[in-house]
N, C-alpha and C positions, 0 to 999 in steps of 0.2 A: 308129634301130638302130645307126648308125655311132658315135654318141656313147656309146651303152650299151656297145658293144664296146670303145671306147677306155677307158672307166672300168673295165671288167672286166679288160681286158688290161694296164692300167697296172701298172708294176712297183712295187707297194705295199711289198714287202719292202725294196727299195733305198731307197725314199722314207722309210720308217719308221726304217731304220738311220741315214740321213742326218739326219733330224729329231731322233733321240735324241742323236746326237753334238752337234747344234746346241744342244739343251736343256742338256746338260752344259756346253757352252761358255758359254751365257748365265749359268748358275749360277756358274761360275768367274769370269766377267767381273764379275758383281755382287760376289762376295766380294773379288776382287783390287783392285777400284777403290773399295771402301767408304771413305768419308771422304777421298777424293782429288778432284783437279780433274776426273778422268775418271768420276765417280760416275754420270753419266747414260749411260754407254756401254752398259750392259746392255739398256736399253729401245730404244736406237738399233739395237742388234744384232737385237732382235726384229723391228723394222721391216724391216731388211735381209733377214732370213730369209723373212718373208712375201712381200716383193717378189720375192725370188729364186725362191720356190716358184711364183709366178704366171708368171714368165719361163720356168721349167722346163716348166710345162704348155704354154705357147705354143710353145716350141721342139719339144716332143714332137709337136705337131699338124702341124708343117711337115715334109713328106717330106724325109728327109736327102739324097735324090738332088737335090732342088731346091737345097738348101744347097751341095752339092758343085758344082753348076753355077755358083754365084756366087763361087767361090773367088778367081778373078782380081780381082774387084771388092773383095772383103773384104780380100785381101792388100794391094791398093793403098791402101785406106783405113787399114789398120794401119800401113803405112810412113809415110804422111802424118801420121797422128796421133802417131806416135812422134817424128817430127821436130818437130812442133808442141810436143810436151811438152818437148823439149830447149830450144826457142826461147822459149816463153812459159809454161812450166809453173811450178808453185809449188815453191819450194825449201824443203825441210824436212830438218833434221839433215844438211845438206850435200849432199843429193841432190835432183835435179829429177825427181821420179817422178809427180807428180800434175798433172792439168789440170782447170780449172774455175774457178768464181768463188764467193767467200764461203765458206760452210760446205759447199757442194756441190762435190765434186771426185772424179775417178775416176783410178785407176791403170791407164792404158791397157795397160801391159805384161801385166797379168793377163788381159785379154781376148784378147790376141794368141795366148795358148796355144790357145784354141779354134780360131782361124783356122788355126794351124799343124797342129793335129790333122786338120782338114778338108783342108788342103793336102796333107799326107802321104798321107792316105787316097785322095784323088783321083789324085795322081801315080802311086802304086803300083798302083792299080786299072787305070789306062790303059796300063800297061806291056804291050808286045806279047810279051815273053819271060817264062819262069818264073823266071829268075834276074836279079838286079840286076847290070848291067854298070857298069864304072868311070865311064863318062860320065854314067850315070843318078845314080850316087852323088854325083858332083861337082856336078851340076846341083841335086839335092835339097839337098845340103849348103850350096850357095850361097844357095838360097832361105831356108833356116833361118838361115844365117849373117848375112844382112843385118839382120833384126830383132834378132838377138843382139848385134851390134855397136852398134846404136842404143841398146839397153837398157843395155849396159855403159858407154856414153857418159854416161848420166844422173848418176852411175854407180850401177848396181844389178846387181852380179855375181851375186847369189843368184838373182834372177828370170831373168836371162839363162841361167843354167845349167839351169833347169827346161825350157828348150826342147830341150836335147840328148837327153833320154830319149825324146822323141817321135820324133826321127829314128832313134835306135838301135833301138827296138822295131820301127819300121816296116821298116827294112832287113833285120832278122833274120827278120821274118815273110815278107817278100818273097822271101827266099832269097839268100844271099851265100856265095860260095865261100870256103873256109877260107884260101886264099892271100890273098884281099883282106882278110880279118879280121886276118891276121898283119901285113899292111902298115899297116892302120889303127892297130893297137896300137903298132907301131913308131913311126909318125908322132906319135901322142899322147905316147909316151915322150920323143920328141925335143922336141915342142912345149911340154911342161909347164915345163921349166926356162927355156926362152926366153920363154914367156908370163909367167913370174914377174916379169921386168924391166919389163913393161908395166902391172903392177898399180899402183893408187894406194898411197900410203904407208900409209894406214890399213888397206888390204887386206893388205899385206905384214905389218904388225904383228899382224893377226888370225891369220894363218897361223903366225907365230912364237909367239904366245901359245897357239895351239891345241896346239903341241908342248910348251910349258912355260908354263902360266898364271901360275906363281909368278914369272916373270921381270918381270912388270909387274902386281902384284896390285891396284893401285889405278887402273890404266889399262885396257889392252886385255884383261888377264886377269881383270878384276873380274867381268864378267858370268858367265863360266864357273864361277869359284870359288863365287860366291853361288848360282848355279843348282844346282851339285852339292851344296852344303850343304842347300838347300831339299829336293831330292829325297831325300837321305839322312835328313833329319829327319822325313820322312813315315812311316818305318818300315813296319810291316805294315798298320795301319788308318788312318794319317794323324792329323793334329792336329785335324781337324774344320773345317767350313765357317766362314769368317771368323776362324779361329784360327791360321792359319799365321804363325809368328813372322818368318821371312825376308820373307814377303810384306807383312805389315802393319806391320812395323817399317821398311819401305821399303829393305831391303838389296837387293832384287831389282828391277832397272830394268824398265820397261815390262812389268809382270807380266800384262797382259791381251792382249798381242799376241804377239810372238815367243817369249816365255818362259811362255806360259800353261800348257804341259805341266809345267813345274817347279812352278808354284803348285798345279796340280791334284795332282801327286804328293805335295806337302807336306801338303795338307789331306785327301787321300783314301788315301794310302799305296799300298803294293804291290798291294793288292787292287783299288783303284780303277784303277790303271795297267793291270792285267791286263784289267779289264772294258773300258776304253777301247780298248786295242790289239786286244782280241777283236772289238769292234764294227767297227773299221777293217778287220780281216781279213775279216769276214763281208761288209762292203760291197764290198771288192775282189773277193771270190769271186763275189758276185752280178753284178758287172760282167763278170767273166771268163765266167760262165755265159751272159750275154747275147751275148758275143762268139762263143762256141761255137755258139750257135743262130741266129746272124745269117743273114739270107736271102742275103747275097752277101759277096764279099771286102771291099767298101767298108765294110759294116757291121762286119765283124770288125776292120778297121784302126781304125775310129772308137772302138769299145769298148776295144780294147787300148791305144790312145793315151791315152784318159781314165784307164784303170786305172794306166798307167805314170806319168802326171803326179801322180796322187794318192799313189801308192806312194813316188815320189821325195820329195814334200813331207813325208810322214810320217817316212820314214827319216832325212832330213836334219834336220828339226826336232827329233825325239826324240834323234837322235845328237848334235846341237848342245847340247841341254839337259844331257846326261850327259857331255859332254866328249869324245865320240868323233867329232865333226865340227866343223870351224871355224864360228865365228859368221858366218852369212850373211844373216840377216834374212828367211829363208823362213818364212812363217806356217804354223801347223798347220791344215790344211783343216777347215772346218766348226766349229772351236772358237775360233780366234784372232779377236779383234775386227777388223773391217774390212769395209766394204761391198763393195769391189771384189772381194776374194777370195771372199766368200760368193756374190756374184752370178755370178762366173765358174765356181765349182765347181758350182752348181746348173744353170747353162747347159750344162756338160759332162755332168752327169747327165741333163739333158733330151735331149741327143744320144743317150745310151745308151738311154733309154726310147723315143726315136724309132725306133731300130733294132729294139727289141723289138716295138713296135706294128706295124712293117712286116711282121713274120712272119705276121700274120693278114690281110694284104691280098691278095686274089686277083689 
């Protein structure tokens, strides 16, 4: 009877929306990597997706309160593995982000997002007051800040920034006085110009090229210029699968990972873009609905944390592709090629489904 109820109460709408986006991603990966050294990527992505779906089901079956009880252990493991990544990780394109051997490697920073969602949910649920006090904010900020600094050390500024929205949505849901909000905004305004001087040279160049890509059209501005050309050439209906000129004439770098949205826009046009963004919107609304019907505050924090991470990824990736955000290397969830990202996203969706299933437990 329990397994029957689990199957019946499983959030099939959320699962089908995620699987549809994955299917479009596989199609685009196949098209973008045709006749390239990455031509096997599409079937590898299928393997990742099915492995991720199994993990989603497993996480759904473990009571999220049990997972919340293991947060100190999970957080400790996260810190240790992030340090290990810096020390013994594989260096690719100047960054040490992956750990593993041979063809098997994981980007640990992707899975840390899940731990931080659990961390924020547990911390805020255990608060004894209805409002967040400055000491609580500082403590929670410090707990988020440690893995952020370790990921920035790799260096991977893009992934490190994805940790911040988890903290932001948590503190606003917990309740924060407007005076504290004003102080935080002022502190950020002061910290931004100071933080600029601590960025790597390539990160500074990316920010400068974001403001004016034409200042270095063959260097740091190249990605954005080619991406905008690809998006524009898609027009209304697109050029068709495997027919994108920017993609298949190799003007667009890494078309199956960070810039997959540009290749999709080129081949499927404005109509295809609207469909994909509509699917993301429906997926996010389904997660928010699960947050609204969660059996307790912890469930609400978990669902909203997951929704915020996915929204941040979509906004930054799409904004980057059309030149409205700096190039940060943040993948498009469920569509970009990459095992670590697919696994982490499905694990987060498993947490959401976990919350949903607990509504039906007496």
